[in-house]
C-alpha positions as CSV (number, residue, x, y, z in Angstrom):
1,M,114.8,152.1,86.5
2,K,112.9,150.8,83.5
3,V,113.3,147.1,82.7
4,S,112.9,145.7,79.2
5,I,112.0,142.0,79.2
6,V,113.1,140.2,76.0
7,I,111.5,136.9,75.3
8,P,112.5,134.8,72.2
9,T,109.6,132.7,71.0
10,Y,108.7,130.0,68.6
11,N,105.3,128.3,68.9
12,E,105.0,129.0,72.6
13,Q,101.2,129.4,72.9
14,E,101.1,126.8,75.7
15,Y,103.6,128.6,77.9
16,L,103.7,132.3,77.0
17,P,100.4,133.2,78.8
18,N,101.6,132.0,82.1
19,L,104.8,134.0,81.8
20,L,103.0,137.2,80.7
21,E,100.5,136.8,83.5
22,S,103.3,136.5,86.1
23,I,104.9,139.7,84.7
24,Q,101.6,141.5,85.1
25,R,101.3,140.4,88.7
26,Q,104.6,142.0,89.7
27,D,104.7,144.9,92.0
28,Y,107.5,146.4,89.9
29,K,105.6,148.2,87.1
30,D,108.3,150.1,85.1
31,V,108.5,147.4,82.6
32,E,108.1,146.7,78.8
33,V,107.8,143.3,77.3
34,I,109.4,142.5,73.9
35,I,108.5,139.3,72.1
36,A,111.2,138.3,69.5
37,D,109.2,135.8,67.5
38,A,110.8,133.3,65.0
39,N,107.8,133.0,62.7
40,S,105.5,131.0,65.0
41,T,102.8,129.0,63.3
42,D,100.5,128.9,66.3
43,N,98.8,131.7,68.3
44,T,102.0,133.0,69.9
45,K,101.9,136.4,68.2
46,K,98.2,136.8,68.9
47,I,98.8,136.1,72.6
48,A,101.6,138.7,72.7
49,E,99.3,141.3,71.1
50,E,96.6,140.5,73.6
51,Y,99.0,141.3,76.4
52,N,100.2,144.5,74.7
53,C,103.7,143.3,74.1
54,I,106.1,144.8,71.6
55,I,106.6,142.2,68.8
56,V,109.8,142.0,66.6
57,D,111.1,139.4,64.3
58,G,113.3,136.8,66.0
59,G,115.3,133.7,65.2
60,L,117.5,131.3,67.1
61,P,117.7,132.6,70.7
62,G,120.8,134.7,70.1
63,V,119.3,136.5,67.1
64,G,116.0,137.0,68.9
65,R,117.6,138.4,72.0
66,N,119.6,140.9,70.0
67,K,116.6,142.1,68.0
68,G,114.6,142.5,71.2
69,A,117.4,144.4,72.8
70,E,117.6,146.7,69.8
71,K,114.0,147.7,70.3
72,A,114.3,148.0,74.1
73,T,114.0,151.5,75.7
74,G,114.8,150.3,79.3
75,E,118.1,150.8,81.1
76,V,118.1,147.2,82.2
77,L,117.6,144.1,80.0
78,L,116.1,140.9,81.3
79,F,116.3,137.9,79.0
80,L,113.7,135.2,79.7
81,D,112.7,131.9,78.1
82,A,109.0,131.6,77.2
83,D,108.4,128.6,79.4
84,S,109.5,130.3,82.6
85,V,107.3,132.0,85.1
86,L,108.2,134.8,87.5
87,T,107.7,134.2,91.2
88,D,106.0,136.8,93.3
89,N,108.0,140.0,93.6
90,Y,110.7,138.6,91.3
91,L,111.5,141.8,89.5
92,K,111.8,144.0,92.7
93,C,114.1,141.4,94.4
94,A,116.2,141.0,91.2
95,I,116.7,144.7,90.6
96,D,117.4,145.4,94.3
97,E,120.1,142.7,94.5
98,F,121.5,143.7,91.1
99,T,122.0,147.3,92.1
100,Q,123.0,146.7,95.8
101,H,125.9,144.5,94.6
102,N,126.8,146.9,91.8
103,L,126.5,144.1,89.2
104,G,126.8,144.3,85.5
105,I,125.5,140.8,84.6
106,A,123.6,138.3,86.7
107,I,121.6,135.1,86.3
108,T,118.7,133.6,88.3
109,Q,118.4,130.3,90.3
110,I,115.5,128.1,89.3
111,V,112.5,126.2,90.7
112,P,110.6,123.5,88.7
113,L,107.0,124.3,87.7
114,E,106.1,120.7,88.1
115,K,106.4,119.3,91.6
116,G,108.0,116.0,92.5
117,F,111.0,114.8,94.4
118,I,113.1,114.1,91.3
119,N,112.3,117.5,89.7
120,E,113.0,119.4,92.8
121,L,116.2,117.6,93.6
122,S,117.5,118.0,90.1
123,H,116.8,121.7,90.0
124,E,118.4,122.3,93.4
125,F,121.4,120.4,92.2
126,A,121.5,122.6,89.1
127,N,121.4,125.7,91.3
128,Y,124.2,124.4,93.5
129,F,126.2,123.4,90.4
130,T,125.8,126.8,88.8
131,K,126.9,128.7,91.9
132,Q,129.9,126.4,92.4
133,I,131.0,126.8,88.7
134,S,130.5,130.6,88.9
135,K,133.1,130.8,91.6
136,R,135.6,129.6,89.0
137,K,134.2,131.2,85.9
138,P,131.0,133.1,84.9
139,H,128.6,130.7,83.3
140,G,125.1,130.8,81.6
141,A,123.6,127.6,83.0
142,G,121.0,127.5,80.2
143,C,120.2,131.2,80.2
144,Y,117.7,131.5,83.1
145,G,116.9,135.1,83.7
146,I,120.0,137.0,82.3
147,L,120.0,140.5,83.8
148,T,122.3,143.2,82.4
149,Y,122.4,146.9,81.4
150,K,121.6,147.8,77.8
151,S,124.8,149.9,77.7
152,L,126.9,146.8,78.5
153,H,124.9,144.7,76.0
154,E,125.8,147.3,73.3
155,K,129.4,147.6,74.4
156,V,130.1,143.9,73.9
157,G,128.1,143.7,70.7
158,G,125.2,141.6,72.1
159,F,125.0,137.9,71.7
160,D,127.3,136.2,69.1
161,E,124.7,135.1,66.5
162,K,127.3,132.7,64.9
163,I,127.2,130.5,68.0
164,D,124.4,127.9,67.9
165,F,124.8,126.7,71.5
166,G,126.2,128.3,74.6
167,E,125.7,131.8,73.3
168,D,124.5,132.7,76.7
169,T,127.7,131.6,78.4
170,D,129.8,133.4,75.8
171,Y,127.7,136.6,76.3
172,I,128.0,136.4,80.1
173,E,131.8,135.8,80.0
174,R,132.3,138.9,77.7
175,I,130.2,141.2,79.9
176,A,131.8,139.8,83.1
177,Q,135.2,140.8,81.8
178,I,134.2,144.5,82.1
179,S,131.8,144.3,85.0
180,R,130.8,142.2,88.0
181,F,128.9,138.8,87.7
182,K,126.8,137.0,90.2
183,V,124.2,134.2,90.5
184,L,121.4,136.0,92.4
185,D,120.6,134.7,95.8
186,T,117.0,135.8,96.4
187,P,114.8,135.8,93.2
188,R,113.8,132.5,91.7
189,L,112.4,131.6,88.3
190,L,109.8,128.9,87.9
191,I,110.8,126.9,84.8
192,S,109.1,124.2,82.8
193,T,110.6,120.7,83.0
194,R,109.7,119.9,79.4
195,R,113.3,119.1,78.5
196,L,113.5,116.9,81.6
197,E,110.3,115.1,80.7
198,E,111.2,114.6,77.1
199,E,114.8,113.6,77.3
200,G,115.1,112.2,80.9
201,L,117.2,113.5,83.8
202,K,120.2,111.3,83.0
203,T,120.3,112.2,79.3
204,L,119.9,115.9,79.9
205,A,122.4,116.0,82.7
206,L,125.0,114.3,80.5
207,K,124.4,116.8,77.7
208,Y,124.9,119.8,80.0
209,T,127.8,118.3,81.8
210,K,129.5,117.7,78.5
211,S,128.8,121.2,77.3
212,T,129.9,122.9,80.6
213,A,133.1,120.9,80.7
214,K,134.0,122.0,77.1
215,Q,133.1,125.6,77.9
216,L,135.2,125.7,81.1
217,A,138.1,124.4,79.1
218,G,137.7,127.3,76.7
219,N,136.2,125.3,73.8
220,K,133.1,126.2,71.9
221,V,130.2,123.8,71.8
222,T,127.8,123.3,68.9
223,L,124.3,121.8,68.7
224,D,125.6,118.8,66.9
225,D,128.1,118.1,69.7
226,I,125.3,117.4,72.1
227,N,122.5,116.5,69.8
228,Y,120.4,119.5,70.9
229,T,117.5,121.0,69.0
230,F,115.6,124.3,69.5
231,G,111.8,124.2,69.4
232,H,111.7,120.5,70.1
233,E,110.9,120.0,66.4
234,K,112.7,116.7,65.8
235,E,110.2,114.0,66.7
236,K,111.8,110.5,66.7
237,L,110.4,108.4,63.9
238,K,110.6,105.3,66.0
239,R,109.6,105.7,69.7
240,N,107.8,103.7,72.4
241,P,104.0,103.9,72.7
242,R,103.1,106.8,75.0
243,I,100.4,106.5,77.6
244,L,98.9,109.2,79.8
245,Y,97.6,107.4,82.9
246,S,95.4,109.2,85.4
247,L,93.7,107.8,88.5
248,C,91.4,108.6,91.3
249,G,93.3,109.6,94.5
250,E,90.7,108.8,97.1
251,G,91.7,105.7,99.2
252,L,94.5,103.4,98.1
253,G,92.7,100.9,96.0
254,H,93.1,102.7,92.7
255,A,96.7,103.4,93.5
256,I,97.7,99.9,94.4
257,R,96.3,98.3,91.3
258,S,97.5,101.2,89.1
259,A,101.0,100.6,90.4
260,I,100.8,97.0,89.1
261,V,99.6,98.3,85.7
262,I,102.2,101.1,85.4
263,E,105.1,98.9,86.3
264,Y,104.0,96.3,83.7
265,L,103.7,98.9,81.0
266,I,107.1,100.4,81.8
267,Q,108.7,96.9,81.7
268,N,107.1,96.4,78.3
269,N,108.7,99.5,76.8
270,Y,105.7,101.9,77.1
271,D,106.5,105.5,78.1
272,V,104.0,106.5,80.8
273,I,103.2,109.8,82.4
274,V,100.9,109.6,85.5
275,F,98.5,112.1,87.1
276,A,97.1,111.4,90.6
277,S,95.8,113.2,93.6
278,D,95.9,112.8,97.4
279,R,96.9,109.4,98.8
280,A,97.4,107.9,95.3
281,Y,99.9,110.6,94.4
282,Q,101.8,110.0,97.7
283,Y,101.8,106.2,97.2
284,L,102.9,106.3,93.5
285,C,105.7,108.8,94.1
286,T,107.5,106.3,96.3
287,K,107.5,103.8,93.3
288,F,107.9,105.8,90.1
289,N,109.5,109.1,88.9
290,N,107.1,110.5,86.3
291,I,104.2,111.2,88.7
292,H,102.4,114.6,88.7
293,E,100.1,115.8,91.4
294,I,96.6,117.2,90.6
295,N,93.7,118.0,92.9
296,G,90.9,115.5,93.0
297,F,87.4,115.0,94.4
298,N,86.8,113.8,97.9
299,T,83.8,112.2,99.7
300,V,82.6,113.5,103.0
301,Y,81.7,110.7,105.5
302,E,79.9,111.1,108.8
303,N,78.7,108.2,111.1
304,N,79.6,105.6,108.4
305,S,77.5,107.4,105.8
306,V,78.2,109.4,102.7
307,K,76.9,113.0,103.0
308,N,76.0,113.7,99.4
309,K,75.1,117.4,99.9
310,K,78.3,118.1,101.9
311,T,80.3,116.2,99.4
312,F,78.8,118.2,96.6
313,T,79.3,121.5,98.4
314,Y,82.9,120.7,99.5
315,N,84.0,119.7,96.0
316,M,82.1,122.4,94.1
317,R,83.9,125.0,96.2
318,D,87.2,124.0,94.7
319,V,86.1,123.0,91.2
320,P,86.8,126.3,89.4
321,S,90.3,126.7,90.7
322,D,91.0,122.9,90.4
323,L,89.7,122.8,86.9
324,Q,92.0,125.7,85.8
325,R,95.0,124.4,87.7
326,N,94.7,120.7,86.7
327,M,93.8,121.2,83.1
328,S,96.6,123.8,82.6
329,K,99.2,121.4,84.0
330,M,97.8,118.3,82.2
331,Y,97.3,120.1,78.9
332,K,100.8,121.5,78.8
333,L,102.5,118.2,79.7
334,A,100.3,116.2,77.3
335,R,101.1,118.6,74.5
336,E,104.8,118.0,75.2
337,F,104.5,114.3,75.9
338,K,102.2,113.6,72.9
339,P,100.4,110.5,74.3
340,D,98.9,108.0,72.0
341,V,96.2,107.1,74.4
342,V,94.7,108.2,77.7
343,V,94.0,105.6,80.4
344,S,91.7,106.7,83.2
345,D,91.1,104.8,86.4
346,F,88.0,106.8,87.3
347,E,89.8,110.2,87.1
348,F,87.7,113.1,85.8
349,Y,90.2,115.5,84.4
350,A,91.9,112.9,82.1
351,N,88.5,112.3,80.5
352,L,88.2,116.0,79.7
353,L,91.8,116.1,78.4
354,S,91.3,113.2,76.0
355,H,88.3,115.0,74.4
356,I,90.1,118.4,74.2
357,L,93.2,116.9,72.5
358,N,91.2,114.3,70.6
359,I,93.2,111.4,72.1
360,P,91.5,108.0,72.5
361,L,90.4,107.2,76.0
362,I,90.4,103.8,77.8
363,S,88.4,103.5,81.0
364,L,90.0,101.0,83.4
365,D,88.2,100.8,86.8
366,N,85.7,98.8,88.8
367,M,83.1,101.6,88.9
368,H,81.5,101.1,85.4
369,V,79.7,97.9,86.5
370,I,77.3,100.4,88.0
371,T,76.3,101.9,84.6
372,D,77.4,99.3,82.1
373,A,75.7,96.1,83.4
374,R,72.2,94.9,83.9
375,Y,71.3,93.9,87.5
376,K,68.6,94.3,90.1
377,V,68.8,95.7,93.6
378,S,66.3,96.5,96.3
379,S,64.2,99.6,95.7
380,K,65.5,101.1,98.9
381,Y,68.9,101.6,97.1
382,M,67.4,103.2,94.0
383,K,68.1,106.8,95.0
384,D,71.7,105.9,95.8
385,R,72.0,104.0,92.5
386,I,70.7,106.9,90.4
387,F,73.2,109.3,92.1
388,A,76.1,106.9,91.5
389,E,75.2,106.4,87.9
390,A,75.1,110.1,87.4
391,V,78.6,110.4,88.9
392,V,80.0,107.7,86.8
393,H,78.5,109.2,83.6
394,A,79.9,112.6,84.6
395,F,83.4,111.3,85.2
396,I,83.9,109.3,82.0
397,Q,82.3,109.8,78.6
398,K,82.8,108.2,75.3
399,A,85.6,105.8,76.2
400,K,87.0,103.9,73.2
401,K,87.2,100.8,75.3
402,T,86.0,100.1,78.9
403,L,87.6,97.4,81.0
404,I,85.8,96.6,84.3
405,Y,87.6,95.0,87.2
406,S,85.1,92.7,88.9
407,Y,84.6,89.5,90.9
408,F,80.9,89.4,89.9
409,Y,79.6,89.5,86.3
410,P,76.1,90.6,85.6
411,P,75.3,90.8,81.9
412,L,76.9,93.8,80.1
413,K,74.9,96.2,78.0
414,D,77.6,96.6,75.4
415,V,79.8,93.5,74.8
416,K,81.6,95.0,71.8
417,D,83.5,97.8,73.6
418,T,83.2,96.7,77.2
419,Q,84.5,93.7,79.0
420,Y,85.2,92.4,82.5
421,I,88.6,91.6,83.7
422,K,89.6,89.9,86.9
423,P,90.8,92.1,89.8
424,L,94.5,92.8,90.1
425,V,95.9,91.7,93.4
426,R,99.4,92.6,94.7
427,E,101.9,89.8,94.2
428,E,102.9,90.0,97.9
429,I,99.3,88.8,98.7
430,K,99.2,86.2,96.0
431,K,102.4,84.6,97.4
432,L,100.9,84.3,100.9
433,K,99.9,80.9,102.3
434,P,96.7,81.6,104.3
435,T,95.8,79.9,107.6
436,Q,92.9,80.5,109.9
437,K,93.6,81.7,113.4
438,D,91.1,82.9,116.1
439,Y,91.2,86.7,115.5
440,I,89.0,88.7,113.0
441,L,90.4,91.4,110.8
442,V,88.3,94.6,110.7
443,Y,89.0,97.0,107.8
444,Q,87.3,100.3,107.5
445,T,87.5,102.8,104.6
446,S,86.1,105.5,107.0
447,D,86.9,106.1,110.6
448,S,83.4,107.3,111.4
449,N,81.8,104.0,112.4
450,E,81.9,104.3,116.2
451,K,78.9,102.0,116.6
452,L,80.9,99.1,115.2
453,I,83.7,99.7,117.7
454,E,81.2,99.7,120.6
455,L,79.8,96.4,119.4
456,L,83.2,94.7,119.0
457,K,84.2,95.7,122.5
458,K,81.2,93.8,123.9
459,N,82.6,90.6,122.3
460,S,85.4,90.3,124.7
461,D,86.2,86.7,124.0
462,I,87.1,87.5,120.4
463,E,90.2,89.5,119.3
464,F,89.6,92.1,116.6
465,R,92.5,93.6,114.6
466,I,91.3,96.9,113.3
467,Y,92.5,99.1,110.4
468,G,91.2,102.4,109.2
469,F,91.4,104.5,112.4
470,H,95.0,105.6,111.8
471,E,96.5,104.7,115.2
472,D,98.4,101.9,117.0
473,K,96.9,101.0,120.3
474,R,95.1,98.3,122.2
475,E,91.8,98.6,124.0
476,D,91.1,95.2,125.7
477,N,90.1,92.8,122.9
478,L,90.6,95.5,120.2
479,L,94.0,95.9,118.6
480,F,94.1,99.0,116.4
481,R,96.7,99.2,113.7
482,A,97.9,102.1,111.6
483,F,98.3,101.1,108.0
484,T,101.5,99.4,107.0
485,E,101.4,96.9,104.1
486,E,103.6,94.2,105.7
487,I,101.6,94.0,108.9
488,L,98.3,94.1,107.1
489,Y,99.3,91.3,104.8
490,K,100.2,89.1,107.8
491,D,97.0,89.9,109.7
492,L,94.9,89.2,106.6
493,K,96.7,86.0,105.8
494,D,96.0,84.4,109.2
495,A,92.6,86.0,110.0
496,R,89.6,83.7,110.4
497,C,87.4,86.1,108.5
498,V,87.0,89.8,107.8
499,I,84.6,92.6,108.6
500,A,84.8,95.4,106.1
501,N,82.9,98.1,104.3
502,G,82.3,97.5,100.7
503,G,85.6,98.7,99.3
504,F,86.5,96.8,96.1
505,S,90.2,96.3,96.6
506,F,90.1,94.9,100.1
507,I,87.3,92.6,99.3
508,T,89.2,91.1,96.3
509,E,92.3,90.7,98.5
510,A,90.2,88.9,101.1
511,L,88.7,86.6,98.5
512,E,92.2,85.9,97.1
513,L,93.1,84.5,100.5
514,K,89.7,82.7,100.9
515,K,88.5,84.9,103.7
516,P,84.7,85.2,104.2
517,V,83.5,88.8,104.3
518,L,80.9,90.4,106.5
519,S,80.3,93.6,104.5
520,I,78.7,96.7,106.1
521,P,79.0,99.2,103.2
522,V,79.2,102.9,103.9
523,N,75.6,104.2,103.8
524,K,74.6,105.8,100.5
525,Q,77.9,104.7,98.9
526,F,76.3,102.6,96.1
527,E,79.5,101.2,94.7
528,Q,80.2,99.6,98.1
529,I,76.6,98.5,98.4
530,L,76.7,96.7,95.1
531,N,80.0,95.0,96.0
532,A,78.4,93.8,99.3
533,I,75.2,92.6,97.6
534,Y,77.2,90.3,95.4
535,I,79.3,89.0,98.3
536,D,76.0,87.9,99.7
537,R,74.5,86.6,96.4
538,L,77.6,84.5,95.7
539,G,77.7,83.0,99.1
540,Y,81.1,84.4,100.0
541,G,79.8,86.2,103.1
542,E,77.0,88.5,104.1
543,H,75.8,92.0,103.3
544,H,74.0,94.1,105.9
545,D,73.3,97.9,106.1
546,M,74.3,97.9,109.8
547,I,75.8,95.4,112.3
548,T,74.1,94.0,115.3
549,Q,75.0,91.3,117.7
550,N,72.7,88.9,116.1
551,I,74.2,89.6,112.6
552,L,77.7,89.0,114.0
553,D,76.7,85.8,115.7
554,N,75.0,84.5,112.6
555,F,77.9,85.4,110.3
556,L,80.4,83.6,112.6
557,K,78.1,80.5,112.7
558,N,78.3,80.3,108.9
559,V,81.9,81.3,108.4
560,D,83.0,77.7,107.5
561,T,80.3,77.4,104.8
562,Y,81.3,80.7,103.3
563,H,84.9,79.6,103.4
564,E,84.1,76.5,101.4
565,N,82.0,78.4,98.9
566,I,85.0,80.7,98.2
567,K,87.4,77.7,97.8
568,E,85.1,76.0,95.4
569,N,83.8,78.9,93.3
570,Y,86.2,81.9,93.4
571,K,88.7,81.4,90.7
572,T,91.9,83.4,90.6
573,V,94.2,84.0,87.7
574,P,97.8,85.3,87.5
575,N,98.2,89.1,87.2
576,S,100.1,88.5,84.0
577,E,96.9,87.3,82.2
578,I,95.0,90.4,83.3
579,L,97.8,92.7,82.3
580,E,98.1,91.0,78.9
581,V,94.4,91.9,78.3
582,I,95.1,95.5,79.3
583,K,98.1,95.7,77.0
584,D,96.2,94.2,74.1
585,T,93.4,96.7,74.6
586,I,95.9,99.6,74.6
587,D,97.7,98.3,71.5
588,N,94.4,97.9,69.6
589,V,93.2,101.4,70.5
590,I,96.6,102.9,69.5
């Protein structure tokens, strides 16, 4: 049974290739694809030609579908939107169910292309809603995968071209009067959430609820009734500034400070779309709606050391697929969202995207002190420094402005477009009133430092509360804690001092609460090494490449001195002052 797939298009170059690729991947091969194009001004027609599609003149969806159906030679017609994608084996499953149930007209349930709790929940609700409504009355539900026979299409005279909205429901109702209708159970269509992203879940839901209610009552609905436009061509003349914000997903430091920035921007009427990977994505999803997952780079640690070769090999293995997947998703959403500026907290793909789309880039991280400041370190770290500088240069190029979070301030190479800002610290920590009890807090960004644990066990007269090993247990004087913010805050508030790697965020939180730091940075991780060097230089604690009993004893002997140094010299400011600088920078770039 030959299937003619009819796709109305207007400027669909960003979406059409994915749909046509998904059609080519189908096991069901007796297919022709007809593109009914409404005078696209982009590369839509060229793409259709490259995929050997039949091209006819189109118009508004009803017109385009009818013209495509006229050209069709298949027994079955499948009407698709250009921003949909067929799931694996979609055609076979759809035709099998269609014929087994002796149907004359059917539509398909949907799955969002973009992951996320809100997207998935809203689409599952849409499926449920469509199936429930269909029990009372056949309904189009936005025309997702309408399947029918060409003979029935011709019998009812096709789509009513005089209807500018709801022509799909009208079409389904008329065919359902002379045949059987069903919402298919098995096949699913992947669909773009561009309407959802642009208009918001609440607005879009209200529009479709209003239209459905009118249609169920037997009334016709027009575009003007629900303020709907095809092609998304009506850009609001007055709109909020739009920011594409992307961040590194390794660890939680980038995510925690980014959450503060994102919340502030939203409160100040900026529209923000966010891309993140790994733990950052998981963290931000619990706080905001418009978060999109991408794949990121990860560091390989062994025995408290960065393994550069293994890190390179591990990440290069996935780069080709990650590059295609990430850039495809980010590019499509960015073209729809139309950001005024890209903000990157050390995230590689946003940097690429800003240059591809010619959107100004702001770098907002703590990493650029490595490349953008003048400082001296021991020659034994030179190899690590060179490697780190290469990574930073590779991740971010030609930022319009660079803001560097830092608690130390070596001279900048470029004071015109680069400036330091104070670290952002969670308000929950700023509100704490620190005390000094007898235990020591140990915070590790890697769980590979077994030698440290062995040393701490030998100091049985001291209690150590340890984070970073992802478990809750006690071993004599060692109390291991799995990460929870509330308990970590309390332990940090009352600790005498801290033993940590060189992670920026934790060090700044410790300094906020006036806690001396014994920093043992991860070997070969130059960013941590530099953070630790300045802890030592500023008199806020000590930096060592490894920990020994003598080092621990000496640190504890000088803890009170370090504590006084922090109290006297480490100046904190309200987050609002830092956020105002970020906001002003964004406004100036826009």
